[in-house]
C-alpha positions in Angstrom: 9.9 16.8 -38.4 7.8 16.9 -35.6 9.5 15.8 -32.5 8.0 12.5 -30.7 7.2 12.9 -26.9 6.4 9.9 -24.7 3.0 10.8 -22.9 2.6 9.6 -19.1 -0.7 8.5 -18.6 -2.5 7.7 -15.3 -3.0 4.4 -16.0 0.5 3.4 -16.6 1.2 0.1 -15.5 3.9 -0.1 -12.6 5.2 -3.0 -10.2 5.5 -2.2 -6.9 9.4 -2.2 -6.7 9.0 1.0 -9.8 6.5 2.3 -7.2 8.7 2.4 -4.6 11.8 4.1 -6.1 9.6 6.5 -7.7 8.4 7.2 -3.8 11.8 6.7 -2.6 13.2 9.6 -5.9 10.4 11.8 -4.5 11.8 14.2 -2.3 14.4 17.3 -1.5 17.1 15.5 -2.9 17.9 16.4 -6.5 19.7 13.1 -7.2 19.6 10.0 -5.2 22.2 7.1 -5.0 20.7 3.8 -6.4 21.7 1.7 -3.2 18.5 3.4 -1.1 16.3 1.4 -4.0 17.5 -2.1 -2.2 15.8 -1.2 1.2 12.7 -2.6 -0.8 13.7 -5.9 -0.2 14.1 -5.3 3.5 11.5 -7.4 5.7 10.1 -9.7 2.7 9.9 -13.6 3.1 12.1 -14.8 0.2 14.2 -11.9 -0.9 16.5 -12.5 -4.3 19.9 -13.4 -3.9 22.3 -10.4 -4.2 23.3 -10.6 -7.6 19.5 -11.0 -8.8 18.7 -7.7 -6.6 20.8 -5.9 -9.0 19.9 -7.0 -11.9 15.9 -6.8 -11.2 16.9 -3.1 -9.4 18.8 -2.1 -12.6 16.4 -3.1 -14.9 13.2 -1.2 -13.3 15.2 1.8 -13.3 16.1 1.3 -16.8 12.4 0.4 -17.9 11.4 3.8 -16.0 14.1 5.6 -17.8 12.6 4.5 -20.7 9.5 5.9 -19.9 10.4 9.2 -19.4 9.6 9.2 -15.9 13.7 9.7 -14.4 16.8 10.3 -15.6 20.2 8.0 -14.8 23.8 9.4 -14.3 26.5 7.3 -14.7 29.7 5.7 -16.6 29.3 4.3 -19.9 31.8 1.8 -21.2 32.6 0.4 -24.6 29.3 -2.5 -24.0 27.0 -1.1 -21.6 25.8 1.7 -19.2 26.5 1.6 -15.3 23.8 3.7 -13.7 25.0 5.2 -10.4 22.2 7.9 -9.6 18.7 8.6 -10.5 16.5 11.8 -11.1 13.2 12.3 -11.1 11.8 14.4 -14.4 9.1 16.4 -14.5 6.4 13.7 -15.6 7.8 11.3 -13.0 7.9 13.9 -10.1 3.9 14.0 -11.2 3.4 10.9 -11.1 5.1 10.1 -8.0 3.0 13.0 -6.2 0.0 11.6 -7.4 0.4 7.9 -6.1 1.6 9.5 -2.6 -2.1 10.0 -2.6 -3.3 6.5 -3.5 -4.1 4.2 -0.8 -1.6 1.2 -0.5 -2.7 -2.3 -0.9 -2.4 -4.2 1.9 -1.0 -7.7 1.6 -4.1 -10.1 2.2 -3.3 -13.8 1.5 -5.5 -15.3 -0.7 
C-alpha cells in the first residue's frame, strides 16, 4: 500500500555527459530541447558519429529519467518513446545546483 520513492543520494554516480545534461537543463527555461545536449561533443578529439551520438544522448537522458532527475516529453509510438524535450524535477534541480558548486576535474593526461 505504500508508494515507493527513489531517494536521490549524494553519492549517485553520474557520467560526464549526464552531468553536462543536468548543467544545461538547470536554468531559466522549463523545457529544454534535446538538441542542446549534442554540444557536449564539440571540441572533443574523436567525437562519435552522428547516429552513435543520438543513441548515447538518448540513453543518458533515459537513465536520468529512470533515476527521477528528469521528465521527458515527446511522442509515443506502438513500440517506443521519442523524447523531444526534457525538464528537471525538484530532485534534479537540487542535484544540478549542488553540482554547480563543485570543482570540476581538470583533463590531466595520464
